[in-house]
PyMOL commands that place a pseudoatom at each C-alpha (Angstrom):
pseudoatom trace, name=CA, resn=MET, resi=1, chain=A, elem=C, hetatm=0, pos=[-30.856, 128.001, 18.718]
pseudoatom trace, name=CA, resn=ASN, resi=2, chain=A, elem=C, hetatm=0, pos=[-31.882, 124.374, 19.201]
pseudoatom trace, name=CA, resn=GLU, resi=3, chain=A, elem=C, hetatm=0, pos=[-35.368, 123.846, 20.468]
pseudoatom trace, name=CA, resn=PHE, resi=4, chain=A, elem=C, hetatm=0, pos=[-36.029, 120.983, 22.831]
pseudoatom trace, name=CA, resn=LYS, resi=5, chain=A, elem=C, hetatm=0, pos=[-38.197, 118.229, 21.463]
pseudoatom trace, name=CA, resn=SER, resi=6, chain=A, elem=C, hetatm=0, pos=[-41.231, 117.128, 23.388]
pseudoatom trace, name=CA, resn=TRP, resi=7, chain=A, elem=C, hetatm=0, pos=[-41.356, 113.508, 24.487]
pseudoatom trace, name=CA, resn=GLU, resi=8, chain=A, elem=C, hetatm=0, pos=[-43.823, 112.759, 21.710]
pseudoatom trace, name=CA, resn=GLU, resi=9, chain=A, elem=C, hetatm=0, pos=[-41.502, 114.285, 19.098]
pseudoatom trace, name=CA, resn=MET, resi=10, chain=A, elem=C, hetatm=0, pos=[-38.553, 112.118, 20.138]
pseudoatom trace, name=CA, resn=SER, resi=11, chain=A, elem=C, hetatm=0, pos=[-37.718, 108.873, 18.425]
pseudoatom trace, name=CA, resn=VAL, resi=12, chain=A, elem=C, hetatm=0, pos=[-37.838, 105.672, 20.467]
pseudoatom trace, name=CA, resn=LEU, resi=13, chain=A, elem=C, hetatm=0, pos=[-34.029, 105.696, 20.713]
pseudoatom trace, name=CA, resn=GLU, resi=14, chain=A, elem=C, hetatm=0, pos=[-34.007, 109.323, 21.891]
pseudoatom trace, name=CA, resn=GLN, resi=15, chain=A, elem=C, hetatm=0, pos=[-36.589, 108.458, 24.538]
pseudoatom trace, name=CA, resn=MET, resi=16, chain=A, elem=C, hetatm=0, pos=[-34.502, 105.470, 25.611]
pseudoatom trace, name=CA, resn=ALA, resi=17, chain=A, elem=C, hetatm=0, pos=[-31.414, 107.683, 25.870]
pseudoatom trace, name=CA, resn=CYS, resi=18, chain=A, elem=C, hetatm=0, pos=[-33.342, 110.034, 28.192]
pseudoatom trace, name=CA, resn=GLN, resi=19, chain=A, elem=C, hetatm=0, pos=[-34.567, 107.102, 30.248]
pseudoatom trace, name=CA, resn=TYR, resi=20, chain=A, elem=C, hetatm=0, pos=[-31.004, 105.757, 30.454]
pseudoatom trace, name=CA, resn=TRP, resi=21, chain=A, elem=C, hetatm=0, pos=[-29.780, 109.185, 31.617]
pseudoatom trace, name=CA, resn=ASP, resi=22, chain=A, elem=C, hetatm=0, pos=[-32.352, 109.266, 34.426]
pseudoatom trace, name=CA, resn=MET, resi=23, chain=A, elem=C, hetatm=0, pos=[-31.960, 105.631, 35.486]
pseudoatom trace, name=CA, resn=TYR, resi=24, chain=A, elem=C, hetatm=0, pos=[-28.180, 105.995, 35.635]
pseudoatom trace, name=CA, resn=LYS, resi=25, chain=A, elem=C, hetatm=0, pos=[-28.640, 108.991, 37.975]
pseudoatom trace, name=CA, resn=ASP, resi=26, chain=A, elem=C, hetatm=0, pos=[-31.030, 106.955, 40.130]
pseudoatom trace, name=CA, resn=ALA, resi=27, chain=A, elem=C, hetatm=0, pos=[-28.575, 104.073, 40.283]
pseudoatom trace, name=CA, resn=TYR, resi=28, chain=A, elem=C, hetatm=0, pos=[-25.316, 105.938, 40.892]
pseudoatom trace, name=CA, resn=GLY, resi=29, chain=A, elem=C, hetatm=0, pos=[-26.287, 109.402, 42.114]
pseudoatom trace, name=CA, resn=VAL, resi=30, chain=A, elem=C, hetatm=0, pos=[-24.606, 111.199, 39.191]
pseudoatom trace, name=CA, resn=ARG, resi=31, chain=A, elem=C, hetatm=0, pos=[-25.343, 111.642, 35.518]
pseudoatom trace, name=CA, resn=PRO, resi=32, chain=A, elem=C, hetatm=0, pos=[-23.323, 109.441, 33.154]
pseudoatom trace, name=CA, resn=ARG, resi=33, chain=A, elem=C, hetatm=0, pos=[-20.196, 111.053, 31.786]
pseudoatom trace, name=CA, resn=GLY, resi=34, chain=A, elem=C, hetatm=0, pos=[-18.249, 109.964, 28.752]
pseudoatom trace, name=CA, resn=ILE, resi=35, chain=A, elem=C, hetatm=0, pos=[-20.830, 107.393, 27.684]
pseudoatom trace, name=CA, resn=ASP, resi=36, chain=A, elem=C, hetatm=0, pos=[-21.878, 107.806, 24.052]
pseudoatom trace, name=CA, resn=THR, resi=37, chain=A, elem=C, hetatm=0, pos=[-25.280, 106.231, 23.518]
pseudoatom trace, name=CA, resn=SER, resi=38, chain=A, elem=C, hetatm=0, pos=[-25.770, 107.684, 20.041]
pseudoatom trace, name=CA, resn=THR, resi=39, chain=A, elem=C, hetatm=0, pos=[-25.033, 104.359, 18.346]
pseudoatom trace, name=CA, resn=TRP, resi=40, chain=A, elem=C, hetatm=0, pos=[-26.872, 102.101, 20.793]
pseudoatom trace, name=CA, resn=THR, resi=41, chain=A, elem=C, hetatm=0, pos=[-29.703, 99.903, 19.662]
pseudoatom trace, name=CA, resn=GLU, resi=42, chain=A, elem=C, hetatm=0, pos=[-32.965, 99.306, 21.492]
pseudoatom trace, name=CA, resn=ALA, resi=43, chain=A, elem=C, hetatm=0, pos=[-31.581, 95.941, 22.613]
pseudoatom trace, name=CA, resn=GLN, resi=44, chain=A, elem=C, hetatm=0, pos=[-28.490, 97.598, 24.097]
pseudoatom trace, name=CA, resn=PHE, resi=45, chain=A, elem=C, hetatm=0, pos=[-30.638, 100.102, 25.968]
pseudoatom trace, name=CA, resn=GLU, resi=46, chain=A, elem=C, hetatm=0, pos=[-32.905, 97.331, 27.245]
pseudoatom trace, name=CA, resn=ALA, resi=47, chain=A, elem=C, hetatm=0, pos=[-29.896, 95.372, 28.530]
pseudoatom trace, name=CA, resn=GLU, resi=48, chain=A, elem=C, hetatm=0, pos=[-28.636, 98.484, 30.330]
pseudoatom trace, name=CA, resn=PHE, resi=49, chain=A, elem=C, hetatm=0, pos=[-32.098, 99.104, 31.795]
pseudoatom trace, name=CA, resn=VAL, resi=50, chain=A, elem=C, hetatm=0, pos=[-32.089, 95.614, 33.302]
pseudoatom trace, name=CA, resn=GLN, resi=51, chain=A, elem=C, hetatm=0, pos=[-28.687, 96.220, 34.929]
pseudoatom trace, name=CA, resn=LEU, resi=52, chain=A, elem=C, hetatm=0, pos=[-29.611, 99.691, 36.138]
pseudoatom trace, name=CA, resn=GLY, resi=53, chain=A, elem=C, hetatm=0, pos=[-32.888, 98.357, 37.516]
pseudoatom trace, name=CA, resn=LYS, resi=54, chain=A, elem=C, hetatm=0, pos=[-30.974, 95.740, 39.520]
pseudoatom trace, name=CA, resn=THR, resi=55, chain=A, elem=C, hetatm=0, pos=[-28.629, 98.400, 40.875]
pseudoatom trace, name=CA, resn=ILE, resi=56, chain=A, elem=C, hetatm=0, pos=[-31.513, 100.691, 41.803]
pseudoatom trace, name=CA, resn=GLU, resi=57, chain=A, elem=C, hetatm=0, pos=[-33.293, 97.815, 43.584]
pseudoatom trace, name=CA, resn=ALA, resi=58, chain=A, elem=C, hetatm=0, pos=[-30.125, 96.832, 45.473]
pseudoatom trace, name=CA, resn=ASN, resi=59, chain=A, elem=C, hetatm=0, pos=[-29.562, 100.460, 46.513]
pseudoatom trace, name=CA, resn=TYR, resi=60, chain=A, elem=C, hetatm=0, pos=[-33.148, 100.710, 47.728]
pseudoatom trace, name=CA, resn=LYS, resi=61, chain=A, elem=C, hetatm=0, pos=[-32.820, 97.553, 49.830]
pseudoatom trace, name=CA, resn=GLU, resi=62, chain=A, elem=C, hetatm=0, pos=[-29.552, 98.869, 51.267]
pseudoatom trace, name=CA, resn=GLN, resi=63, chain=A, elem=C, hetatm=0, pos=[-31.234, 102.191, 52.095]
pseudoatom trace, name=CA, resn=LEU, resi=64, chain=A, elem=C, hetatm=0, pos=[-34.094, 100.417, 53.882]
pseudoatom trace, name=CA, resn=ALA, resi=65, chain=A, elem=C, hetatm=0, pos=[-31.654, 98.308, 55.901]
pseudoatom trace, name=CA, resn=SER, resi=66, chain=A, elem=C, hetatm=0, pos=[-29.595, 101.384, 56.786]
pseudoatom trace, name=CA, resn=GLU, resi=67, chain=A, elem=C, hetatm=0, pos=[-32.701, 103.284, 57.861]
pseudoatom trace, name=CA, resn=ALA, resi=68, chain=A, elem=C, hetatm=0, pos=[-33.849, 100.338, 59.991]
pseudoatom trace, name=CA, resn=LYS, resi=69, chain=A, elem=C, hetatm=0, pos=[-30.494, 100.351, 61.804]
pseudoatom trace, name=CA, resn=ALA, resi=70, chain=A, elem=C, hetatm=0, pos=[-30.716, 104.131, 62.250]
pseudoatom trace, name=CA, resn=ILE, resi=71, chain=A, elem=C, hetatm=0, pos=[-34.186, 103.753, 63.787]
pseudoatom trace, name=CA, resn=GLU, resi=72, chain=A, elem=C, hetatm=0, pos=[-32.817, 101.142, 66.201]
pseudoatom trace, name=CA, resn=ARG, resi=73, chain=A, elem=C, hetatm=0, pos=[-29.958, 103.484, 67.211]
pseudoatom trace, name=CA, resn=PHE, resi=74, chain=A, elem=C, hetatm=0, pos=[-32.368, 106.392, 67.575]
pseudoatom trace, name=CA, resn=GLU, resi=75, chain=A, elem=C, hetatm=0, pos=[-34.809, 104.425, 69.748]
pseudoatom trace, name=CA, resn=ALA, resi=76, chain=A, elem=C, hetatm=0, pos=[-31.924, 103.130, 71.890]
pseudoatom trace, name=CA, resn=GLN, resi=77, chain=A, elem=C, hetatm=0, pos=[-30.755, 106.728, 72.434]
pseudoatom trace, name=CA, resn=VAL, resi=78, chain=A, elem=C, hetatm=0, pos=[-34.272, 107.851, 73.343]
pseudoatom trace, name=CA, resn=THR, resi=79, chain=A, elem=C, hetatm=0, pos=[-34.515, 104.994, 75.849]
pseudoatom trace, name=CA, resn=SER, resi=80, chain=A, elem=C, hetatm=0, pos=[-31.098, 105.887, 77.258]
pseudoatom trace, name=CA, resn=PHE, resi=81, chain=A, elem=C, hetatm=0, pos=[-32.086, 109.535, 77.742]
pseudoatom trace, name=CA, resn=ILE, resi=82, chain=A, elem=C, hetatm=0, pos=[-35.313, 108.501, 79.470]
pseudoatom trace, name=CA, resn=GLN, resi=83, chain=A, elem=C, hetatm=0, pos=[-33.367, 106.177, 81.768]
pseudoatom trace, name=CA, resn=SER, resi=84, chain=A, elem=C, hetatm=0, pos=[-31.018, 109.103, 82.471]
pseudoatom trace, name=CA, resn=GLY, resi=85, chain=A, elem=C, hetatm=0, pos=[-33.867, 111.309, 83.651]
pseudoatom trace, name=CA, resn=ALA, resi=86, chain=A, elem=C, hetatm=0, pos=[-35.783, 112.662, 80.678]
pseudoatom trace, name=CA, resn=LYS, resi=87, chain=A, elem=C, hetatm=0, pos=[-39.404, 112.841, 81.805]
pseudoatom trace, name=CA, resn=ASP, resi=88, chain=A, elem=C, hetatm=0, pos=[-40.831, 111.768, 78.444]
pseudoatom trace, name=CA, resn=ARG, resi=89, chain=A, elem=C, hetatm=0, pos=[-40.021, 110.982, 74.804]
pseudoatom trace, name=CA, resn=ALA, resi=90, chain=A, elem=C, hetatm=0, pos=[-40.209, 114.633, 73.709]
pseudoatom trace, name=CA, resn=THR, resi=91, chain=A, elem=C, hetatm=0, pos=[-37.703, 115.665, 76.372]
pseudoatom trace, name=CA, resn=ALA, resi=92, chain=A, elem=C, hetatm=0, pos=[-35.391, 112.803, 75.401]
pseudoatom trace, name=CA, resn=ILE, resi=93, chain=A, elem=C, hetatm=0, pos=[-35.537, 113.857, 71.752]
pseudoatom trace, name=CA, resn=ARG, resi=94, chain=A, elem=C, hetatm=0, pos=[-34.908, 117.493, 72.682]
pseudoatom trace, name=CA, resn=TRP, resi=95, chain=A, elem=C, hetatm=0, pos=[-31.841, 116.459, 74.694]
pseudoatom trace, name=CA, resn=MET, resi=96, chain=A, elem=C, hetatm=0, pos=[-30.621, 114.389, 71.775]
pseudoatom trace, name=CA, resn=MET, resi=97, chain=A, elem=C, hetatm=0, pos=[-31.093, 117.299, 69.395]
pseudoatom trace, name=CA, resn=GLN, resi=98, chain=A, elem=C, hetatm=0, pos=[-29.317, 119.673, 71.777]
pseudoatom trace, name=CA, resn=SER, resi=99, chain=A, elem=C, hetatm=0, pos=[-26.370, 117.279, 71.841]
pseudoatom trace, name=CA, resn=MET, resi=100, chain=A, elem=C, hetatm=0, pos=[-26.226, 117.520, 68.034]
pseudoatom trace, name=CA, resn=GLU, resi=101, chain=A, elem=C, hetatm=0, pos=[-25.259, 121.219, 68.420]
pseudoatom trace, name=CA, resn=LEU, resi=102, chain=A, elem=C, hetatm=0, pos=[-27.624, 122.355, 65.677]
pseudoatom trace, name=CA, resn=GLY, resi=103, chain=A, elem=C, hetatm=0, pos=[-27.204, 126.001, 64.766]
pseudoatom trace, name=CA, resn=GLU, resi=104, chain=A, elem=C, hetatm=0, pos=[-29.934, 128.505, 64.044]
pseudoatom trace, name=CA, resn=ASN, resi=105, chain=A, elem=C, hetatm=0, pos=[-29.582, 128.002, 60.283]
pseudoatom trace, name=CA, resn=ASP, resi=106, chain=A, elem=C, hetatm=0, pos=[-29.848, 124.232, 60.728]
pseudoatom trace, name=CA, resn=LEU, resi=107, chain=A, elem=C, hetatm=0, pos=[-33.113, 124.570, 62.597]
pseudoatom trace, name=CA, resn=TYR, resi=108, chain=A, elem=C, hetatm=0, pos=[-34.800, 126.373, 59.696]
pseudoatom trace, name=CA, resn=TYR, resi=109, chain=A, elem=C, hetatm=0, pos=[-34.710, 123.045, 57.839]
pseudoatom trace, name=CA, resn=GLY, resi=110, chain=A, elem=C, hetatm=0, pos=[-36.755, 121.461, 60.596]
pseudoatom trace, name=CA, resn=GLY, resi=111, chain=A, elem=C, hetatm=0, pos=[-37.074, 117.755, 61.150]
pseudoatom trace, name=CA, resn=SER, resi=112, chain=A, elem=C, hetatm=0, pos=[-35.831, 116.816, 57.701]
pseudoatom trace, name=CA, resn=LEU, resi=113, chain=A, elem=C, hetatm=0, pos=[-32.302, 117.939, 58.598]
pseudoatom trace, name=CA, resn=VAL, resi=114, chain=A, elem=C, hetatm=0, pos=[-32.389, 115.916, 61.817]
pseudoatom trace, name=CA, resn=CYS, resi=115, chain=A, elem=C, hetatm=0, pos=[-33.490, 112.864, 59.820]
pseudoatom trace, name=CA, resn=TYR, resi=116, chain=A, elem=C, hetatm=0, pos=[-30.658, 113.468, 57.369]
pseudoatom trace, name=CA, resn=LYS, resi=117, chain=A, elem=C, hetatm=0, pos=[-28.035, 113.810, 60.093]
pseudoatom trace, name=CA, resn=LEU, resi=118, chain=A, elem=C, hetatm=0, pos=[-29.265, 110.698, 61.927]
pseudoatom trace, name=CA, resn=GLY, resi=119, chain=A, elem=C, hetatm=0, pos=[-29.830, 108.619, 58.775]
pseudoatom trace, name=CA, resn=LEU, resi=120, chain=A, elem=C, hetatm=0, pos=[-33.518, 108.237, 59.593]
pseudoatom trace, name=CA, resn=PRO, resi=121, chain=A, elem=C, hetatm=0, pos=[-36.287, 107.930, 57.009]
pseudoatom trace, name=CA, resn=TYR, resi=122, chain=A, elem=C, hetatm=0, pos=[-37.822, 111.280, 56.193]
pseudoatom trace, name=CA, resn=HIS, resi=123, chain=A, elem=C, hetatm=0, pos=[-41.305, 110.213, 57.206]
pseudoatom trace, name=CA, resn=MET, resi=124, chain=A, elem=C, hetatm=0, pos=[-40.044, 110.648, 60.798]
pseudoatom trace, name=CA, resn=GLU, resi=125, chain=A, elem=C, hetatm=0, pos=[-39.375, 114.376, 60.388]
pseudoatom trace, name=CA, resn=THR, resi=126, chain=A, elem=C, hetatm=0, pos=[-42.612, 115.331, 62.141]
pseudoatom trace, name=CA, resn=GLU, resi=127, chain=A, elem=C, hetatm=0, pos=[-41.142, 113.792, 65.292]
pseudoatom trace, name=CA, resn=PHE, resi=128, chain=A, elem=C, hetatm=0, pos=[-38.586, 116.637, 65.316]
pseudoatom trace, name=CA, resn=ASP, resi=129, chain=A, elem=C, hetatm=0, pos=[-40.414, 119.592, 63.754]
pseudoatom trace, name=CA, resn=ASP, resi=130, chain=A, elem=C, hetatm=0, pos=[-41.962, 121.042, 66.929]
pseudoatom trace, name=CA, resn=ILE, resi=131, chain=A, elem=C, hetatm=0, pos=[-38.702, 120.738, 68.847]
pseudoatom trace, name=CA, resn=CYS, resi=132, chain=A, elem=C, hetatm=0, pos=[-36.857, 122.463, 65.980]
pseudoatom trace, name=CA, resn=LYS, resi=133, chain=A, elem=C, hetatm=0, pos=[-39.373, 125.313, 66.138]
pseudoatom trace, name=CA, resn=GLN, resi=134, chain=A, elem=C, hetatm=0, pos=[-38.931, 125.609, 69.910]
pseudoatom trace, name=CA, resn=MET, resi=135, chain=A, elem=C, hetatm=0, pos=[-35.141, 125.599, 69.629]
pseudoatom trace, name=CA, resn=LEU, resi=136, chain=A, elem=C, hetatm=0, pos=[-35.251, 128.141, 66.804]
pseudoatom trace, name=CA, resn=ALA, resi=137, chain=A, elem=C, hetatm=0, pos=[-37.511, 130.424, 68.873]
pseudoatom trace, name=CA, resn=ALA, resi=138, chain=A, elem=C, hetatm=0, pos=[-34.989, 130.184, 71.731]
pseudoatom trace, name=CA, resn=PHE, resi=139, chain=A, elem=C, hetatm=0, pos=[-32.150, 131.192, 69.354]
pseudoatom trace, name=CA, resn=GLN, resi=140, chain=A, elem=C, hetatm=0, pos=[-34.167, 134.135, 68.083]
pseudoatom trace, name=CA, resn=LYS, resi=141, chain=A, elem=C, hetatm=0, pos=[-35.123, 135.211, 71.604]
pseudoatom trace, name=CA, resn=GLU, resi=142, chain=A, elem=C, hetatm=0, pos=[-31.437, 135.192, 72.631]
pseudoatom trace, name=CA, resn=ALA, resi=143, chain=A, elem=C, hetatm=0, pos=[-30.525, 137.279, 69.580]
pseudoatom trace, name=CA, resn=ALA, resi=144, chain=A, elem=C, hetatm=0, pos=[-33.202, 139.900, 70.318]
for i in range(1, 144): cmd.bond("trace and resi %d" % i, "trace and resi %d" % (i + 1))
show_as sticks, trace
zoom trace
């Protein structure tokens, strides 16, 4: 049976291959397939790292822009619900979440699932956690 080498036991090229594997996943969301790095030189790895770094940076900027647009849409919906009669922000958010038709299993994930579904940054999950707990308690009360 092959034992795994520790990082310190790996050669520089083996370490670079591991780094390539991880950076590729960060850049494209999947591990590389069909790419044989066994004959690559340090210079070839370095060139790939530059390209992968650019892709990762571009993806990050795109994510930030997408999240900013999602926040704008979210805030516009909250404002719309308040103008439609919600007494406060929490009520508006609850109405919005009810319109999402979240099931009991969904609510166990809390605010992070709401952020995922709305494309919002995950640091906003606390905005939804209490409402998820309230909705989940209502589901459980109905089931009892």
